[in-house]
C-alpha positions in Angstrom: -21.2 -30.5 -45.1 -23.0 -27.6 -46.7 -25.2 -25.9 -44.1 -28.3 -26.2 -46.4 -27.8 -29.9 -46.9 -27.2 -30.3 -43.2 -30.5 -28.5 -42.5 -32.4 -30.7 -45.0 -31.0 -33.9 -43.4 -31.9 -32.6 -39.9 -35.4 -31.5 -41.0 -36.3 -34.7 -42.8 -35.1 -36.7 -39.9 -37.6 -34.8 -37.8 -40.5 -35.5 -40.2 -40.3 -32.5 -42.6 -41.3 -33.6 -46.1 -40.2 -31.7 -49.2 -41.9 -32.5 -52.5 -40.3 -31.1 -55.6 -38.6 -28.2 -53.9 -35.2 -27.4 -52.2 -33.6 -24.3 -50.6 -30.9 -22.8 -52.7 -28.7 -19.7 -52.5 -30.0 -17.1 -55.0 -27.6 -14.4 -56.1 -28.7 -11.1 -54.6 -31.6 -12.6 -52.7 -29.9 -14.7 -50.1 -31.6 -18.1 -49.7 -34.8 -19.0 -51.4 -36.8 -22.1 -52.4 -36.5 -23.5 -56.0 -38.6 -26.1 -57.8 -36.5 -29.2 -58.4 -39.0 -30.5 -61.0 -42.1 -29.3 -62.7 -44.8 -28.7 -60.1 -48.5 -28.7 -60.8 -51.0 -26.4 -59.1 -52.6 -27.8 -55.9 -49.6 -30.1 -55.2 -48.4 -30.0 -51.6 -44.7 -29.1 -51.8 -43.8 -29.0 -48.1 -45.1 -30.5 -44.9 -43.8 -29.3 -41.5 -45.1 -31.4 -38.5 -45.9 -29.8 -35.2 -43.0 -31.5 -33.4 -40.5 -29.4 -35.5 -41.9 -26.0 -34.5 -40.3 -23.6 -32.0 -43.2 -22.3 -30.0 -44.1 -21.2 -26.5 -44.4 -24.9 -25.6 -40.7 -25.6 -26.6 -39.3 -22.9 -24.3 -37.6 -24.5 -21.3 -40.0 -24.4 -18.3 -37.5 -22.6 -16.0 -36.9 -19.9 -18.6 -40.6 -19.6 -19.3 -41.4 -19.3 -15.6 -39.0 -16.4 -15.2 -40.4 -14.6 -18.3 -44.0 -15.2 -17.3 -43.5 -13.1 -14.2 -43.0 -10.1 -16.4 -45.2 -8.3 -18.9 -43.9 -9.7 -22.2 -45.4 -10.8 -25.5 -45.0 -14.3 -27.0 -42.8 -12.6 -29.6 -40.5 -11.4 -26.8 -40.4 -14.8 -25.1 -39.4 -16.6 -28.4 -36.7 -14.0 -28.9 -35.4 -14.5 -25.4 -35.3 -18.2 -26.0 -33.3 -17.7 -29.1 -30.9 -15.4 -27.3 -30.4 -17.6 -24.3 -30.4 -21.1 -25.9 -26.9 -22.7 -25.7 -28.0 -26.2 -26.7 -27.2 -27.9 -30.0 -30.7 -29.1 -30.6 -31.4 -26.6 -33.4 -27.8 -26.1 -34.7 -28.5 -27.1 -38.3 -31.4 -24.7 -38.4 -29.5 -21.9 -36.7 -26.7 -22.2 -39.2 -28.8 -21.0 -42.1 -30.8 -18.2 -40.5 -29.6 -14.6 -41.4 -26.7 -13.3 -39.3 -26.9 -9.9 -37.6 -25.3 -8.2 -40.6 -28.0 -9.5 -42.8 -30.6 -7.6 -40.8 -29.0 -4.2 -41.3 -31.7 -3.5 -43.9 -34.3 -3.4 -41.2 -35.0 0.2 -40.1 -35.0 -0.7 -36.4 -31.2 -1.1 -36.7 -30.7 2.2 -38.6 -29.2 5.4 -37.1 -31.7 8.0 -36.1 -30.8 10.3 -39.0 -32.0 7.7 -41.5 -35.0 6.7 -39.5 -36.1 10.3 -39.6 -36.1 10.3 -43.4 -38.4 7.3 -43.7 -41.7 7.9 -45.4 -44.4 9.0 -42.9 -46.2 5.6 -42.8 -42.9 3.8 -42.3 -42.0 6.1 -39.4 -45.4 5.4 -37.9 -44.9 1.7 -38.2 -41.3 1.9 -36.9 -42.4 3.9 -33.8 -44.9 1.1 -32.9 -42.3 -1.5 -33.5 -39.7 0.3 -31.4 -42.2 0.6 -28.5 -43.0 -3.1 -28.7 -39.3 -4.0 -28.7 -38.6 -1.7 -25.8 -41.3 -3.3 -23.7 -40.1 -6.8 -24.4 -36.5 -5.9 -23.8 -37.4 -4.3 -20.4 -39.1 -7.5 -19.4 -36.2 -9.7 -20.5 -33.6 -7.5 -18.9 -35.6 -7.7 -15.6 -35.9 -11.5 -15.8 -32.3 -12.0 -16.9 -30.3 -9.0 -15.7 -27.0 -10.5 -16.9 -28.1 -9.6 -20.5 -27.8 -5.9 -19.6 -24.0 -6.2 -19.7 -22.0 -6.1 -22.9 -23.9 -6.7 -26.1 -26.9 -8.3 -24.6 -29.3 -5.8 -25.9 -28.0 -6.0 -29.4 -28.1 -9.8 -29.3 -31.7 -9.7 -28.1 -32.7 -7.2 -30.7 -31.2 -9.5 -33.4 -33.2 -12.5 -32.1 -36.3 -10.3 -31.8 -36.0 -9.2 -35.4 -35.6 -12.8 -36.5 -38.8 -13.8 -34.7 -40.5 -10.6 -36.1 -39.7 -11.5 -39.7 -39.7 -15.4 -39.8 -42.7 -16.6 -37.8 -46.0 -18.1 -39.0 -49.5 -17.9 -37.5 -49.9 -20.7 -35.0 -52.3 -21.5 -32.1 -52.2 -24.4 -29.7 -53.5 -25.2 -26.2 -50.6 -23.4 -24.4 -51.3 -20.2 -26.3 -55.0 -20.4 -25.7 -54.4 -20.7 -21.9 -52.0 -17.8 -21.8 -53.7 -14.8 -20.2 -54.0 -11.6 -22.2 -53.3 -13.5 -25.5 -53.9 -11.6 -28.7 -53.7 -12.6 -32.4 -50.3 -11.1 -32.6 -49.1 -13.7 -30.1 -50.2 -16.6 -32.3 -46.8 -17.4 -33.7 -44.3 -20.2 -34.3 -41.0 -20.6 -36.0 -40.6 -23.5 -38.4 -37.6 -24.9 -40.3 -37.3 -24.8 -44.1 -40.6 -22.9 -44.4 -38.9 -19.8 -43.1 -36.7 -19.8 -46.2 -39.6 -19.0 -48.6 -39.3 -15.5 -50.1 -42.3 -13.2 -50.5 -44.4 -12.8 -53.6 -47.2 -10.2 -53.6 -49.5 -12.6 -55.4 -48.3 -15.6 -53.4 -47.3 -19.0 -54.9 -48.2 -21.4 -52.1 -51.2 -21.5 -49.9 -50.3 -22.2 -46.2 -52.6 -24.6 -44.4 -52.4 -25.0 -40.7 -53.9 -27.8 -38.6 -53.2 -29.8 -35.5 -50.6 -32.0 -37.3 -48.6 -29.0 -38.6 -48.3 -26.9 -41.7 -48.8 -27.8 -45.3 -47.7 -25.6 -48.2 -49.8 -26.1 -51.4 -48.8 -24.7 -54.8 -51.4 -22.3 -56.1 -49.9 -22.1 -59.6 -47.7 -24.4 -61.7 -43.9 -24.1 -61.5 -41.2 -25.2 -63.9 -38.0 -26.8 -62.7 -35.7 -24.0 -61.5 -38.5 -21.5 -60.8 -38.4 -19.8 -57.4 -41.4 -20.9 -55.2 -42.7 -18.2 -53.0 -45.4 -17.5 -50.4 -47.3 -14.3 -49.7 -46.5 -12.8 -46.3 -49.7 -10.7 -46.6 -51.2 -8.0 -48.8 -48.8 -5.4 -47.6 -47.6 -2.1 -49.0 -43.9 -1.2 -49.3 -43.8 0.7 -46.0 -44.9 -2.4 -44.1 -42.5 -4.7 -46.0 -39.6 -2.4 -45.3 -40.2 -1.9 -41.6 -41.3 -5.5 -40.8 -39.1 -7.5 -43.2 -36.3 -5.2 -44.3 -36.8 -5.3 -48.0 -38.6 -3.4 -50.8 -40.1 -5.0 -54.0 -39.6 -3.9 -57.5 -43.3 -4.4 -58.3 -45.9 -4.8 -55.6 -49.5 -4.8 -56.5 -50.5 -3.9 -52.9 -48.3 -0.9 -52.7 -49.7 2.4 -51.4 -48.6 5.7 -49.7 -50.1 8.2 -47.4 -50.9 11.7 -48.6 -51.5 13.1 -45.1 -48.3 15.3 -45.3 -49.6 17.4 -48.1 -53.4 17.2 -47.4 -53.4 18.0 -43.7 -51.3 21.2 -44.1 -54.0 22.6 -46.4 -56.7 22.3 -43.7 -57.4 25.0 -41.1 -58.4 24.2 -37.6 -62.2 24.3 -38.3 -61.8 22.0 -41.3 -59.9 19.5 -39.3 -62.6 19.6 -36.6 -65.3 18.9 -39.3 -63.3 16.0 -40.7 -62.7 14.5 -37.3 -66.3 14.8 -36.3 -67.3 13.0 -39.5 -64.6 10.3 -39.0 -62.5 11.4 -42.0 -59.4 13.1 -40.5 -56.2 11.6 -41.8 -55.2 8.3 -43.4 -55.4 9.6 -46.9 -54.2 6.7 -49.1 -53.0 6.6 -52.6 -52.6 3.1 -54.1 -51.7 1.9 -57.5 -55.2 2.6 -58.8 -56.5 5.8 -57.2 -56.8 7.9 -54.0 -59.1 6.6 -51.4 -62.6 7.8 -50.5 -61.3 9.5 -47.4 -59.1 11.6 -49.6 -62.0 12.5 -51.8 -63.9 13.7 -48.7 -61.1 15.8 -47.4 -60.4 17.5 -50.8 -64.1 18.3 -51.2 -64.1 20.2 -48.0 -61.4 22.4 -49.5 -63.3 22.8 -52.8 -66.9 23.0 -51.8 -69.2 24.9 -49.6 -69.9 23.1 -46.3 -73.5 22.2 -47.1 -72.5 20.5 -50.4 -69.7 18.8 -48.6 -72.0 17.4 -45.9 -74.4 16.1 -48.6 -71.4 14.2 -50.2 -70.4 12.8 -46.8 -74.0 11.7 -46.1 -74.3 10.0 -49.5 -76.9 12.5 -50.8 -74.6 13.9 -53.5 -72.5 11.8 -55.8 -69.8 14.5 -56.1 -69.9 14.5 -59.9 -70.4 18.3 -60.1 -67.4 19.0 -57.9 -65.1 16.3 -59.3 -63.3 18.6 -61.7 -62.3 21.0 -58.9 -61.3 18.1 -56.7 -59.1 16.6 -59.5 -57.4 20.0 -60.0 -56.6 20.3 -56.4 -55.5 16.6 -56.2 -53.1 17.1 -59.2 -51.6 20.1 -57.4 -51.0 18.1 -54.2 -49.6 15.1 -56.0 -47.1 17.4 -57.8 -46.2 19.1 -54.5 -45.6 15.7 -52.9 -43.5 14.6 -55.9 -41.2 17.6 -55.4 -40.9 16.7 -51.7 -40.0 13.2 -52.6 -37.2 14.4 -54.9 -35.9 16.7 -52.3 -35.8 13.9 -49.7 -33.9 11.6 -52.1 -31.3 14.2 -52.6 -31.0 14.8 -48.9 -30.4 11.0 -48.3 -27.8 10.9 -51.1 -25.8 13.7 -49.3 -25.7 11.8 -46.0 -22.8 9.6 -44.9 -24.4 8.1 -41.8 -25.3 4.4 -41.6 -24.5 1.8 -44.2 -24.7 2.2 -48.0 -27.2 -0.6 -48.1 -29.5 1.3 -45.7 -29.3 4.5 -47.7 -29.9 2.6 -50.9 -33.0 0.8 -49.7 -34.3 4.1 -48.3 -33.9 5.8 -51.6 -35.5 2.9 -53.4 -38.6 3.1 -51.1 -39.0 6.8 -51.9 -38.5 6.0 -55.6 -41.4 3.6 -55.3 -43.6 6.3 -53.9 -42.5 8.6 -56.7 -43.7 6.0 -59.2 -47.1 5.8 -57.5 -47.3 9.6 -57.7 -46.3 9.7 -61.3 -48.9 7.0 -62.2 -51.6 8.9 -60.4 -50.6 12.3 -61.9 -50.7 10.8 -65.4 -54.1 9.3 -64.7 -55.6 12.5 -63.4 -54.2 14.5 -66.2 -55.6 12.1 -68.7 -59.0 12.3 -67.0 -59.0 16.1 -67.2 -58.4 16.0 -70.9 -61.4 13.7 -71.6 
């Protein structure tokens, strides 16, 4: 039997209800969810009952007891459960999840040479992710030392990345009782729902209650359309590090300009910005640079007194805007050159897989397009 059909039979036998949708293999996109008929906005297309979820409550008590003696996140516990589970309870579900090779696009699996060439925000996110994984792995290896042998660490990393990229927000009594719980620990795995691909505008609203999850269409779909959900209003760096993909068009995309802004600031200027709460995190999105960037650039263009009046809201900055735009244009062009140089550097490399190098180049190209759009906008403004 086809694994997808087997999953559907298993899921429906456990109370999952599909209404006008079905998972299908989509060329170049793995598995997604397609409309099997015309769907109207506000229709519930999927119900997943609580009894189908894999959560902290479904981890065998003996296993959970061992893990609870360590410092480990719920994320880490669920990954350990996936790694150690030898039962056939979830076999139809397990047969359709991505294999280890499918996760090669996730930067946590990349060689160090490619990780070092990620955009700055991606590197920052990856460092936090790596630290979190290392803590969870240390806890699991302490509780189950046999995993240290052979490919245990790689198997656990595979499971950890599955949990990282396929869980939904969830909270029950067991999670509420757990000491030191944070919002990041409110997670559950659920069948069929984890097959929805991401759309930046979403396509289904996810409702969570004591009975389970309901997925409601927010827009009409025609038969054959792919039905998506929004994983969150995330830029390309987050999507790459946390999910292992980049989008062709992403209305929430953004990039950091810290690399070119901070190197223009001397020590005293950095101190002033830090004291005012404006040091770093200079963001360029699809529309414009952020207010923090405007503050930093004015410190480079204006006298300190005038700059302080702008920071305090006593100067609208109109008189200095032309000078700020001129400097911004220079910095954007400078960063665009760095992006081009980085892309060429990646193309000369032979480390890692071609897929990894391609996705890294594409992420930099996305950033280049953000820069090009902003450069064109600033140039147009300067001509008017």
